[in-house]
C-alpha positions in Angstrom: 85.4 79.5 95.3 88.3 77.8 96.1 89.7 80.7 93.7 88.1 84.1 95.9 89.1 82.4 99.0 92.5 82.2 97.4 92.0 85.6 97.0 91.1 86.1 100.1 93.6 84.8 102.7 96.1 86.4 100.0 94.7 89.8 101.0 94.0 89.2 104.7 97.5 88.0 105.3 99.3 91.3 102.8 96.4 93.3 105.1 97.9 91.9 108.1 101.7 91.8 107.6 102.4 95.2 105.3 99.2 97.9 105.5 98.3 97.3 109.4 101.6 96.1 110.4 99.7 94.8 114.1 97.0 91.3 114.7 93.4 92.7 114.5 90.2 91.1 115.0 88.7 88.6 112.8 85.7 91.0 112.3 87.8 94.3 111.8 90.0 92.2 108.7 86.9 90.6 106.9 86.2 95.1 107.4 89.0 96.3 104.9 89.4 93.0 103.0 86.6 94.3 101.9 87.3 97.9 101.8 90.5 96.7 99.9 89.7 93.7 97.5 88.4 96.0 94.9 91.6 97.5 94.3 94.0 95.3 95.1 92.6 93.8 92.1 92.9 97.2 89.8 96.6 97.1 91.8 97.1 93.3 90.4 95.5 94.8 87.5 98.2 97.3 86.2 101.0 95.6 87.8 100.2 92.8 84.3 100.9 94.9 82.1 103.8 94.9 79.9 104.1 98.4 79.7 108.1 98.2 78.4 108.0 99.4 75.4 105.4 102.4 76.8 107.3 105.8 77.6 105.6 108.4 79.8 104.3 111.5 77.8 106.4 113.8 78.9 110.8 113.7 79.3 112.0 115.6 82.4 114.9 117.2 80.9 116.4 118.7 83.4 118.8 120.9 81.3 116.7 121.6 78.7 116.3 125.7 80.6 120.6 125.2 80.4 120.7 124.9 76.7 120.9 127.7 74.0 118.1 127.9 71.5 118.7 130.3 68.7 
């Protein structure tokens, strides 16, 4: 339970400071926490991934059309 309350306090701080930028009523804040919590947990999972050796499937090469390919 302690981890859940810590997660909720971190989420409430994030929502108050970064997402809304304004003070919220406690009831409205709880609604937002319930809505955003699954999304924020998924974002945290993605940020924890080590993608240093993974390259995108498509590499943007803006000069490719100007090369003389025969």
